[in-house]
N, C-alpha and C positions, 0 to 999 in steps of 0.2 A: 473445499467449498467456501472460498472467500467470496462473499457476496457484497453487493452494495448495501449501505444502511439507508434508512429513511422510510417514509410513508410510501406504500405501494402505489397509491394514486399518482404521486409525483414521479415515481420511477417508471410506471407504465410497462410496456413490453411484456416480458414473461411474468411480471409481478402482479399479484392481486388475485382476489377471488377466495371464496370459502368453499372448500371441498365437502361434499355431502356423502357420507359413508354409512352404509347399512351394517348394523351388528346383529348377531343372532339372538342376543338376550340382554337383559338389564345388566349393565356393568356393576361390578362390586366396587369397594372403596378404591379411589384413585391413589393408591399407596403401594409401594413395593413391599411393605411389611405385611400386607394382607396376602392371603392365598388366592392368587389371581387365576381366573380362567383365561383361555386363549384370547377372547375378545377384549376383556379388561386389560390383559397384558399388552395389547396393541397401544392402548391409551397410555399406560404407565411407561412404555418404552419411549414415548415422545415427550412426556413431561419430565422424566428423570433421566439422568445420564450416568456414565460410568467411566472408570479409568481407561477401559479398553472396550473395543467393539469388534465384531466379526466383519471383516471387509466384504463388500458386496461382490467384488470381482474374484479375489484370491481365496476367499473364505478363511483366510488366516486371521489370527487375533492381532489387532493393530492398536497402537496407542491412540487415545482419544482425549479425554481430560488429562491424561498423563502425556508428557512429552516423550518419555522413554522410561525404561527400567533396566536394571542389571542386578545380577546375583553377586552379592558382596561377601557371602560366606557359604561355600558349597557344602560344608559339613553339616551346618545347622540350618541351611537354607534361609539366609537373610536376603530379602529382595528389596532393593532401594528403588523407589518410584519417584521420578522427577515430575512434578505437577505444574501444569500451566498456571501462570500467575495472573491471568486476565479473565478467568471464568467467573460468571456472576450467577447468583440465584435470581429467581424471578422477581424478587422485591428490589433488585438492584444492588444488594449487598454482595461482597466478594466471597467466593468459596475459599475456605481456609483449610489448613492441615487439621485444625481442630474438628472441622466438620467431617473430614474423612476418617479421623480416628473414632469419632462418635459412631459413624456408620459401621465400621468394622468391629466395634465393641458391642453392638446390639445383640443380646442373647437371643438365640433362636432364629436369627436372620443371617448373621455373619458366620464365616467358617470358624469352626471350633478349634482348628489346628493352629491358629495364630496365637502365639504366646505373649507377644509384646510388640508395641509399635513405638518407634523412635522418630521424633519430629526434629527437623532442622529448618528453622524459619528463614535463616539466611539463604540457604540453597533452595528453599521451597521443596524439600524432599521429605518423604515418609518411608521409613524402613520397616518392613513387615518381618518379624522374626518367628521362625518355626523350629520346633525341636528336631524335626526330620525333614529332609527334602520332600516337597509335595508339588508334583507337576500340575495337579489340578488347579492350584492357585494361579499358575501362569496362563491357564486356559479358561477356567470358569471363575476363579476368585476375583480376577481383575475386572470382571464384567458385572460385579455387584452394583446395583443401583445406589447412587449416593444420595444421602438425605442431610439436611442441615442439622447443626448442633441443637439438641433438645427435641428433635423430631421423634414422634412415637406413634403408637396406635391411636387413631382418632385425630391426629393432627391434620390441619387443612392442607390440601395439595400444594406443595412448594418444591419445585425442582430446579434444575439448571439446564434442562433439555431445550430443544428448538421450539417447543410450544408450551404455553402456560395455561393452566386451568382457568376457565372463565365462568362456567355455570354448569350445574347438573340439574336440568329441569325434567319435568315429566316427559319421558319419551326420548330424550336425547342428552348428550353431553357436548358442551362447546369448549373448544380449545382455540386460543388465539396465538398468532406468531409472537415469538419473543424477539423483539427488535435488537436486544443486546446479546444475542447468542454468540458464543465465542468463535464459532465457525462462520458467522454472518447469518443474517436473517434468512429464513426459508422463503421461497417464492410466494407461497400462499399467504393470505391474511389470516386464515384460520381453517379449522376442520370441525364440522358438526357430525358427530356419531349418533345416528338415529337407530334405535333398537326395535327389532321385529321379534317379539317374544311369543308370537302365535305358535302353538305347539306342533301343528301339522302342516300349515300352509304358509309359513313365513317366507319361503323362497318365492312362492307365487306372488305374494304381496310386493316383495322387493322387486321382482322382475317388472311388474306393472308400473311401479313408481319410477324405475330406471328408464323405462321407455316413455313415460309421461313427463320426463324432465323434472322430477322432484328428488332424484338421487343422481349422484355422479358415478358411484360404483357400488357393487354389492361386495361387502367386506369379508365374505367367506368363500371357500372353494366349492364350486358347483360340479355336480356330476355331469358328464357330457350329455346324458339323457335329459337332465333338467334344463340345460341350455337350449335343447331342441323342443322342449315342451311348449305347446301353444297355450297362450292365455289371451283373455279379451282385453284389448286396449282400445278405448273409445269405440267399442262395439265391433272391433275387427279382431279376428284371431291371428296372432303373430307370435314370434318367439325371439329370443335374444340373438340367435344366429342369423335370423332373417331380417331383423329390424335395421333400418338405415342408420339410426342414431347410435347404435351400440357396436362395440368391438369386443372380441374375445381373444385371450391369449391362453396358451397351455404351457405353463412353466414346468420345470422338473419337479417331480413329486417325491415326498417321503412316505406317502401312504402305501403300505404294502398289505396284500392279502397273503397270509402265511398258513402253512399247515403246522400247527403246534404239536409237539411230541412230548409226552410225559416221561422225562428221564429219571424220575424218582427211584430211589432204591426199592427193589422188590417189584417194580413195574416191568412189564414185558419189554418196554422200550428203553430200559436201562442198558440193554445190550446194544453196543454201537453197531454191530453187524446188521441188526434189524433196521435201525434208523437209516443207515446208508442204503440198504436195499430199498427201503421205502422211497428215498430220494431218487434213486435210479429208476424206479418204476412209476414215477409221477410225470405224466405227460403235460408239461406246461404249455406246449404249443396248442394242444387240444383245448385247454382252458382259454387261451388267447382267442382262438377261432370262435369258440362258443360265445365269447364276450363281444364279438364283432369289432374288434380292433380298438376299443376304448381303453386299452391297457397296454403295458409293455411287459414282456416276459422278465421276471426278476431273476437276476443271477446271484446276487449276494444280499446279505442283510443290509449292508451299507450301499446306497445307490452310487453308481459311478460318477454322477454329477457332483457329489460331495467330494471333489477331487483332492482336497487337502487331507482328508482323513480316509479316503477309500484305498484299500489294499488292492492294487491292480494285478498283483501276482496270485491273488486268491482265485482258484478255479471254481467254476460252476459245475455242478453235477448234471450231466445230460441225461436224457431218456435213454436207458440201455437195459432192457429186461434181461438180456443174457447175463450182463454183469450182476444185476440184482440176484438172479438165480445162483450164480457162482458164489456170491458172497454168502448167501444163506446156506448153500451146500457146505462150504468150507467151515462155516460156523456150527454145523451139525444140525441144522433145521431141515428135516426131511419129512416127506409124506409117507410115513411108515405104514399106514393102513389104507392107502390109495383112495382116500375119500376126496381128493382134490385140494386138501389143505395140509400144510406142514404142521408137524408137532414140534414141541420143544426138544432140545438135544437129549433130554431124559425120556423122551417118548410121550410126554403128557400133551393132551390136546389143549389148545388155547384159542381164544378169540379176543379181539380188541374192540373197544367202544370208541366210535367216531362221532363226536358231537357236531351237529349241523343244523342250520335253520330249516324250517318247513318251506314248502313251495309258496305258501301264502305269504310268508314273511319276506322272503327274498328268492324269487325264482332263479335268478342268475347263480347265486352261491349254492343254492340247492342243486342246481345242475353241475356245478363244479365238484361238489362232494360226491355226486354219483359217478362222475368221470374218474375221480381219484380212487374211489372204492373199487370200481371195476378194474383199474390198473393194478391194484394190490391183489385182487382176486386172481389175476393172471400169473402172479408169482407165488400163488399158494398161501397167501396170508388171509386168514379168516377175520374180516373186519365187518362189524355190524354198525350200520348208521343209526344214530340215536337223534331223533328230531325233537326239539323242545323250544321253549320260548327263550328270548335273549336273557331274561333275568335268571331262568333256571340253568341255562348253559353257563352263565357267569358263575353262579353258585357252585356248580359241579366242578368247574375249573379251579376255583378257589379252594374247594374241598379235595382236590386231587382225585376226583371221581371220574376219570377219563383216561383214555390212552392217546387219542388224537382229537384235535378240534380244528375247525377252519374258521378264520376270523381275521379282522384287520389289526395289524400291529401299528398303532398310531402314536407310539411313545417316542419315536425318533424325531429329533428336531435338528435345525442347523446349529444349535448349541452343541459343541463337542462333548463327547463322553456320555451322551444319553444312552449309548448302548449298554453301559455297565450294569445299571440296576436290573436290566432284563435278564442277565445271565450270570451275575456274580453270585457265587454259592451262598455267602452269608445272607443274601437277600431272599433266599428261599423262605426262611422263617419270617422275614419282613413282609412277604406276600407279593413283592414285585417280580420275583423270578418265578413266573407262572409255569415254567417248563421244568422246574426242579433240577436244573442243569448244574452239574459240577464239572469244572474243567479239570479232567484227569491229567496226570503228569506224563502218561504214555498212551500211545495209540498202538494197539497190537492187531496183527492179522488184517491190516488194511489192504484190500485187494484193488489193484489197478490193472487196466488192460493196456498192453504194450502196443506200440505203433511200429510195425516192421519197416515202414518206409523211413522213419526218422530214428529208429532204435531208441525210443524213449517211452517212458511211462509217466503220466502226469501225477504230480504230488500236490495236494491242495495247499498244505502249509509249507512255507519256505524257510522259516527260521529254525533250522536244525542247529542246536547249540551244544557246547560242552563236549564231553567224550562219549556221548551216547549216540552211536552211529545208526545209520539205516542198515537193516539186515534184510536180505532178499532171499526168497525161495523161488525156484523155477520149477513150475509144474509140481509143486509140493515138496521139492527137494531143496535143502538149504543151498543157495547158489552164491551168495556173496553179500558184501556190504560196501558201503561207500566211504570215501574220505580216508585214504591211506590204509585201507583194509583189503586183504587179499580174499580169495574165494576158495572155499573148501567144501568137500562133501564127506559124509560119514559113510564108510563102506561096511559098517557092521562092527568093525573092531578099531579101525583107525579113521582119523580125519585126513583127507588127502587134498593137497594143494592141486587145484584143477589145471593150473597153467603149467605147461611144459617149459619152464624157464630154469636156468641155473640159479640156485640160491646159495651156492657155496659161500659167497662172500656177504650174503644178506644177514642183516640183524633181524631175527624173527622172535616175536614174543606172542604169547597167547593169553587171552582173557576169557574167563567164563562168566556168563550172565547169571546173576543171582537175583532172586525175587522177581522172576519173569524177565522183563527187560529194563529193570530200574537201575541196576548197578553192574558195572564191569569189574570183576575181581581178577587181578593178575595171578597167573599160576606158573609154577615150575614143575608141575607133575606131568611132564611130557618128554618124549624122546623124538628128535627130528632126524630123519634120514635125508641128508642134504642131496643125495643123488637122486632119490625117487620122489622126494617131496612128501613121503608118508610121515605122519605124526602119530605116535602111540602115546596114550595116557596111562597113568598108573591104574592098576586094577581097582575098580570100585569108585574111581574119581568121577566118572560120568554116569549119570542116570538117564533113564528114558526121558526124552523131551529137553534135555540140556542143550544149550547152544554155546558154541565156542567161536570166538573171532580171533583171527590171526592178524597181527600188525607186522609190516615189513617195510623196508626202505626203498623198494622199487616202485616209486610213484607212477612211473610210466607204464607199469603193467596193471594198473587198476582196470577192473572190468566195469565198475560203476562209478559214477561221479554225480555230484549234486550241482546242476547248472540251472540257474534261473527257475527254480521250482520244479525241475524235471529230473528224473533219474536217467542219466545218459549212459547207454551201454557203449563203451568205447570201442569194443571189437564188434565187427559186423557179423555177429552170430545170427543164424536163422531163428528168429523168435516169433515168426508168424504163427498166430493162434496160440502162442504160449501165454501163460498167466503168471504174472509176478505178484507174489504176496509179500508185502513189506511191513516191517515193524520199525518204528522210529520214535524218538523222544524229542520234546521241544519245551519251550516255556509254556506252562499251562495257562489257561484263561485267567484264573484267579491270580496267578503270579504276574501276568501281564498287567492286570488291573492294579495290583499293588505297586508294580514298577512305575506305572503312570503316576500314581500318587506320590511316589517317593523319589522320582527323578527331579533334576533341577534344570532342565533345559526344555524349551518347547520342541526342539527337533527330536529329543529322546522321547518326549511324551507322544508325539505323532508316531514314532517307530513302534513303541510298545502298544499303542492303540491298534496299529495295523497287525501286530502279532496276535492280539486278542481276536481280531476278525478272522485270522487264519485258523485259530483254534475252533471258533464257532463253525467255520466252513467244514473243518475236518470232523467235528464231533456231532454235527447235525442235530442241535436241539430243536431247530425249526427248519422247515423247507420253505424258502421264499418262493411264492408262486407268481404273483403278478404285481407290478407297480402300477397303481391306478393313475390314469390321466385325470386331470380336472380342469375346469374352465374358470378363469377370472374374467368378469365382464365389467365394462365401464362405458361411459358416454364418450364417444370418439370426437365430439365436436368442440369441446371446451378445453380439456387439459391433456397434456402429454408428459412424457418423461418417466413413465413407470419403470421400475427396476425389477426384472424377473430374477428371483432367487429360488432356491429350493423351498418348496411349499408355498409359493405364491408371490403376488406383486404387492400384497398389503403388508409392507415391512417398513422399517425405519428409513431406509434409503429412498424408497419411493416417496414417502411423505415429506422429505426435505428436498426432493428433486422434481416432483411434479410441478408443472408450470402451465401457464396459459399457452395455447397454441398460437403461434405467430402467423399473421397473415402475410401474403406475399406483396400486397399493395402498400406502397409508401404513402406517407401523409404529405399533403401540400398545404402549407400554412402561411397566412399573411396577417399582419397586424399594423394598424396605423392609428395615430391620435389626431383628432380634429379639434382645432385648426392646426395643431402642431406646436403651439406655444401657449404659455399661460403666465399670468402674474402670480407671484407668491400668494398663497392662500386661495387662488382661483382654481376652478375645476375645468376639466375638458373630458370628452368622451373618447374611449378607446374602442375601436371596432376591429373584430377579428373574423377570419373565415378559415374553416378547416375542411378539406376534402381529401379523398384518397386519389391516387394517381389516375384512377379511372373516371374521375369527375363526380363520384358519389359523395354527397354531403356526409360528414362524420360528426355526430353529436355524442354527448356523454363523455367527452374528454375532460381531463383535469388541466386547467389553465393556471399557470403561475408566472410571477414576474420576479426578475432578479436585476437590481435590488427591488424589494417588494414594498418599500415605504411609499405611501401615498396612493396605492391601488386598492380599490374596494368595489363592492357591488358587482363581482364577477358573475355574469349571467349566461347560462346556456339557453339559447333560444329554440333549441330542438331542431333546427334546420341547417346545422353546420355553421351558423353564425354565433358569435359570442360578443358580449359587450362588457365593459368595465368603466369605472370612473377613476380619474387621476386627479388628486388634489396636490397642487404645486407646493413645494416646501419654500421656506424663507431663504432668500439668497441676497447677498449684498450687491451682486452685479449679475448681469445676464449670464446664464450657464446652460449648456446643452447636456442633458442627462440621457445617456444611451442605456436603454433597458433591454434585457434579454427576455423575450416572451417564450415560455416553455409550454408545449402541448403534449400531453401524455395520455395514452389510452391503452388498456390491457389488450394484448395481442398485436399492437403496432409498435414499431420502433419510434421512440419519442422524437420530436422535431423542435428546433429552436429558430426564432427569427429575432433580428435586432430592430429596435424602434427608438428613434431619437425624439426627445421633447425639449424645447427651449423654454427655460423659466426666467422671467424677468422679475426684478425686485418690485415691490409695491411703490407707486409714485406719491409720496407725501410732499407737503409744501411747507415752506418756511414763512413766518411773519417776522420781517427784519426791521428793526428800528436803529437808525444811526443818529446820534444826537451829540452836539457840541456842548461843552459846559456853558458857553454863551455864544449867541449867534454872531457877535461882532468882536473882533480882536484888533488891538492896536499893533502897530509895527513893533518889532523887537520883543515879542511876547511868545509864551507857550500856551496853547489852547488844548484842553483835553477833549477827546472824542470817545464815545462809548457805543459799541455795537451790541445790541441785545437781540438774541435769536430765540424765537418761540415756534412751537408747532402751530401751523395755521388753523388746524381743526380744533384742538383742545386747549390751545394757548399755553401749553406747558413749556417750561424753559428747557432748552436743549443744550446739553453739555457736549464738549468735545467736537463741536462743529468746526470745520476748517474755515478760517476767515482770512481773506487777503484784501488789503486796503490799497487804493490808488487815489491820487489827488490830481486835479486838473484846474486850471492850467498848471503844468509842472515846470519847474525850473525858473519861475518868475517871482519868487518871494516867499514860498512856503514849502516845507518838506515834512515828511512823516518820520517819526523816530522808531516806529514798530510797524512793519508792513504786514507780516503774517503771524498766525498763531491759531489757537483753538479756544473755544468758549470755556469759561470756568463753570463751577457748580451753580453759579447764578445765571448761567446762559449768556455771559457777557465777555466781550473782548475789548480791551482798552488800549488806546494809543494817544500820542500827543502830536499836535501840529506846531512846528517851529516856524513862527512868522518873522520875516525880516522886513527891512524898510521897503515900502512900495511907493512909487512916485505917482500912481494914479489909483483911484478907488478900484478895488479888485474883489470879485466874488470867487472864492475857492470852493470847488465841489469835491467832497470825499465820497468815494464809492466803496462799499463793503461787499465783496463777492463771497458767498457762503456755500459750502458743500458738505454733505455727509451721506454715508451709505443709507439707502432707502428713501432719500429725499431728492426732489428735483432741485438742482442747483439754481440759486437765485441771488439777487443783489439788492441793496438799499443805498440811498444817498442822503447827504445833508450838505447845506451850503453855509459857508463862513464868509462874512463881509469884513474886509480890511480896508479902511479909508487910506487915502494917500498920506504919506508921512507929512505932518504939520497941518493938514486941512481940517475943515469943520466936521463935527460928528453929524451924521444924518439924523433928520427928524424921525424919531421912532414912533411918533403918534401914540395911539392908545394900544396897549397890550403888545408893544414892540413892533406895531405896523408902521409903515412910512406915513408921515403927516400929509394932509392935502395941500395942494398948491393954491395961490390966490385965485387963479383962473377957475380952478375946480370949484372953489367956494362960491364965486359969482354965478357960475352955471347952475349949481344946485339951488341957490336962492331964487333964481329966475324960474326954475321949474316948479318950485314950491308955490310961487305967486300965481302962476298960470293955473295950477291945480286948484287953488283956493277960489279963483275967479270962476272957474267952471262949476265949482260946488255951489257958489251963491246963485248962479244963473239957474241951476236945477231947482233950487228952493223956491224961486219966484214962480 
């Protein structure tokens, strides 16, 4: 899930939006240290993360915050975990090994079997040390939610998950996306969990809100009947399935209706034969039909959709009343007084209490109980239905005051190993093993019906181990056993090998079963006639009911073999209508549980977990009846990307993958600046238009500029047009800036256009003064000239202005010793004019050309008079001006006389 970083408004497309989710009740503390209900757990799962997670596709445990792990000491089970070094907490601080050690040291929260943790800061690894191998650490322990160092009960929510806690207000909890999530930000901007804690009609309220567009999804699983229930929306009766705005999915379910059996010591159902007979007499198809198809017939306790952990070789017990009767008959349960009900093998009458809801509480399950009771009645089991309230039924189950009950087993989760507390015998005292089930080491007198077409008999449990073989009886006569064991019959005095084969060269040994079928004891108390195959045992060695198994080396002459969970009869004997009764041994349920905890590889953990399922299937502490379908409903118009997993779509993977629905229409975008150029510091208007490819105006988009300097006042006019203001930067010379204009809107692919703007420098002006040290110079002299440069507006002196001097006429008696340079800190540039002998009076003009960035280039001039060599100096008059000529003086005096005469005439 490597995603783009950044604000969702800028990203557009799939990014953005706040998902509105309904919860059933008020969440508890947003902390993994608290005892969380299922709804609060959804929030905690998003705020806090773990070293490993269950993959949404394979359902295997995969590294998450961890990069990987390996077992470094198989004897003591040291597991070294390599931790990603770029994971951050929601406050931006780095997740460290110290944080992980703190998490796994929290008493009452972390697994107690961890004895030590070793940190390697250089390799960024943490090694978990355990005294014994413990496979549950590889499955469950690595999924412990991580908390920062110092975190405890009452600490403010702070995790490293994809969402961070924002607010817990009255009626809802707000989460916002964590931009720095190590897997990349989620598509959503946030999630608002609104809780509906009405005790009886929360679903109705949530349904109305979903169809009124104030919710995006109902965050709990709905019964199919609920999804079809009509409610009033804006005065009209409608339902989730019929409404145009909503969509429904039916993910695989973990919710099972089961027939629970009290296996406790001294109870009638402590006898395996009775439990198996009940399973064979239960008509699951009839229950399914009664339910009108809103369920699936349950085959095993673990649903097949949980394929990582599901034991596919475990057989489901079908409806077979003949088999049920055979099992009870062989176990000694007969109707001795012909009243229609069987008695115990000792002849005592008995009946069993079956707890069920009333028709008022749940008509459907009430009907199921009636169907089951009638099926048991057909095989002669006296079962009395006991109807009571849910609270009273729960109390009776907890007090072991029942034989059978019908109810939902809702403790299974996608988290592996949830099966164990339900059936592990030490949990009987703890109260979680409601069935008082103990996984025995042996199964005896397990009856299977053979298939004459395939010469097989189905065996539920497949892991037959050790030297404890399958022993078979054919029509009540010991017939044989599997796995390198021959077949014998007892003729009253001798055991006879049933096969007519030469065993003269065979190595034959005999074993007697001791303690029922728990131990094979080798014996030498026999005489074997190799010609006839007859075997005689010492007098008194065999007692009534003893079983002896012969081992020999002719493996090709086996009559039975264990193949893929079936007893295969290798010779095509006519076994039609025959009954095989088998006894066999295997790893008991409790042993399988302990092996799960004590093994050191994930593969071994899975194998042992499947063994445990086989034991449950064989020993029938419960009869799985129906797997309930359920409905998840959401608004189909805005978001998509939901991930269907066992038990629903409201899971971690959905909440990081749900995204805005993309439209098929592309965006058409244009942008232009008017008039297309500006002077530094000046502004111009940017006009944009955004439509879809169908010509519809698109408002509400996020507009951004790259580079963004100078752009402001971005305005959405609501009609597909947008405006902005551009303020030109300072430049030293004309420059064309090409800007990328980005338009992004949720559900559309973002679009970019290029927009050029030419920026000119500001036109400032010089005030240039060019001055000679003296306005007249004699031949063969040096005359200084100073150029002073000021700003024409504020009269400030300008430094580093470029100055170039020229003199004219050139080449006729005067030259410059310094032609180019820059003004100094006083704003001046100085040079000298070298005057040579001139033969006529000459005026020399010096021009100073000045330039500098940001100023309009300009020039200034000054004139220097050089009289001819040896001639008179000019009359400089007053203030250096040329003196008047005699003619000019006479003219001026004449004008004055005329003016005075006119003045006298006016006075007369």
